[in-house]
C-alpha positions in Angstrom: -130.5 55.5 -140.0 -126.8 55.2 -139.3 -126.0 56.5 -142.8 -128.1 59.6 -142.1 -126.2 60.3 -138.9 -122.9 59.9 -140.7 -124.1 62.2 -143.5 -125.2 64.8 -140.9 -121.8 64.6 -139.1 -119.9 64.9 -142.4 -122.1 67.9 -143.3 -121.3 69.5 -139.9 -117.6 69.0 -140.3 -117.8 70.5 -143.8 -119.7 73.5 -142.5 -117.1 74.1 -139.7 -114.3 73.9 -142.3 -116.1 76.2 -144.7 -116.9 78.7 -141.9 -113.4 78.9 -140.6 -111.9 79.0 -144.1 -114.3 81.6 -145.3 -113.8 83.9 -142.3 -110.0 83.5 -142.5 -110.2 84.4 -146.2 -112.3 87.5 -145.4 -110.0 88.6 -142.6 -106.8 88.1 -144.5 -108.3 90.0 -147.5 -109.5 92.9 -145.5 -106.9 93.3 -142.8 -103.7 92.7 -144.9 -101.9 95.8 -146.0 -103.4 96.9 -149.3 -104.9 93.5 -149.9 -108.4 94.8 -150.8 -107.0 96.9 -153.5 -105.2 94.0 -155.1 -106.8 91.4 -157.4 -105.8 88.6 -155.0 -107.4 90.3 -152.1 -110.6 91.0 -153.9 -110.8 87.4 -155.1 -110.2 86.1 -151.6 -112.8 88.5 -150.1 -115.4 87.4 -152.6 -114.6 83.8 -152.2 -114.7 84.2 -148.4 -118.2 85.5 -148.6 -119.3 82.6 -150.8 -117.7 80.0 -148.6 -119.2 81.5 -145.4 -122.6 81.4 -147.0 -122.1 77.8 -148.1 -121.0 76.9 -144.5 -124.1 78.5 -143.0 -126.4 76.7 -145.5 -124.8 73.4 -144.6 -126.1 73.9 -141.0 -129.7 74.6 -142.1 -132.4 72.4 -143.6 -131.6 74.1 -147.0 -128.5 71.9 -147.2 -130.6 69.2 -148.8 -131.2 71.6 -151.8 -127.5 71.5 -152.5 -127.8 67.8 -153.0 -124.6 66.2 -154.3 -123.1 69.6 -155.3 -121.7 70.5 -151.8 -118.5 68.3 -152.0 -117.5 69.4 -155.5 -118.2 73.0 -154.5 -115.8 72.7 -151.6 -113.2 71.1 -153.9 -113.7 74.1 -156.3 -113.3 76.7 -153.5 -110.1 75.0 -152.3 -108.6 74.8 -155.7 -109.3 78.6 -156.3 -107.6 79.3 -152.9 -104.6 77.1 -153.7 -104.2 78.6 -157.2 -104.4 82.1 -155.8 -101.7 81.3 -153.2 -99.5 79.7 -155.8 -99.8 82.8 -158.0 -99.0 85.0 -155.1 -96.1 82.8 -154.0 -94.6 82.6 -157.5 -94.9 86.2 -158.4 -94.1 87.5 -154.9 -97.0 89.9 -155.5 -100.4 90.4 -154.1 -101.5 92.0 -157.4 -101.1 89.2 -159.9 -103.7 90.5 -162.4 -103.7 93.6 -164.6 -100.7 95.7 -164.0 -99.3 93.4 -161.3 -96.9 90.5 -161.4 -93.2 90.4 -161.0 -91.7 93.2 -159.0 -94.9 94.9 -157.7 -97.0 94.5 -154.6 -94.9 93.0 -151.8 -91.6 93.8 -153.5 -92.0 97.5 -153.3 -89.6 98.8 -150.8 -88.8 95.5 -149.1 -85.6 94.8 -151.0 -84.5 98.3 -151.3 -85.2 98.4 -155.1 -82.3 96.1 -155.8 -84.3 93.5 -157.7 -84.7 95.5 -160.9 -88.4 94.7 -161.1 -88.0 90.9 -161.3 -89.0 90.1 -157.7 -86.7 88.5 -155.1 -86.7 85.1 -153.6 -87.1 86.5 -150.1 -90.2 88.5 -150.8 -91.7 85.8 -153.0 -91.5 83.4 -150.1 -93.0 85.9 -147.7 -96.0 86.4 -149.9 -97.4 82.9 -149.2 -100.0 82.7 -146.6 -99.4 79.2 -145.1 -102.6 79.4 -143.0 -104.6 79.9 -146.1 -102.8 77.0 -147.8 -103.5 74.7 -144.8 -107.2 75.7 -144.7 -107.5 75.2 -148.5 -105.9 71.7 -148.3 -108.3 70.8 -145.4 -111.2 72.1 -147.4 -110.0 70.0 -150.4 -110.0 66.9 -148.3 -113.4 67.8 -146.8 -114.8 68.2 -150.3 -113.4 64.8 -151.4 -114.9 63.1 -148.3 -118.2 64.8 -148.8 -118.3 63.7 -152.4 -117.3 60.2 -151.6 -119.9 60.0 -148.7 -122.7 61.0 -151.1 -121.8 58.4 -153.7 -121.2 55.7 -151.0 -124.6 56.4 -149.3 -126.5 56.6 -152.6 -125.9 52.9 -153.2 -127.1 51.8 -149.8 
């Protein structure tokens, strides 16, 4: 019985982290200036919806249908979020895909056009969303814990 309670508690924490991360992802994608028109914003909006749905499912009896996949899914979501933030931070751009990259997105107008299209250190640093990074790291740890709990409790 104790293992079941621990598993339920872990699932509830995972759900809380997924809900907060998903809502934050959706809000940052839809309220940021021009984010929804960028590849990064569209990715984060789509991921936000998926993560919110996962969080809601974790709070329902349907969570058992996910089985051992919930932890690895959380790890996957967090890695996508971290990769997206790394790309945004490195390029200094919110539009890292087709037609985006160095010198577009955040760089337009912020450095007075002095960068010659190669981006600037100042705007590249400003592109990072540290809140998103923090939530993604928290989600990564949650996914690892959920994965380890499943394998630990399977042997008991």
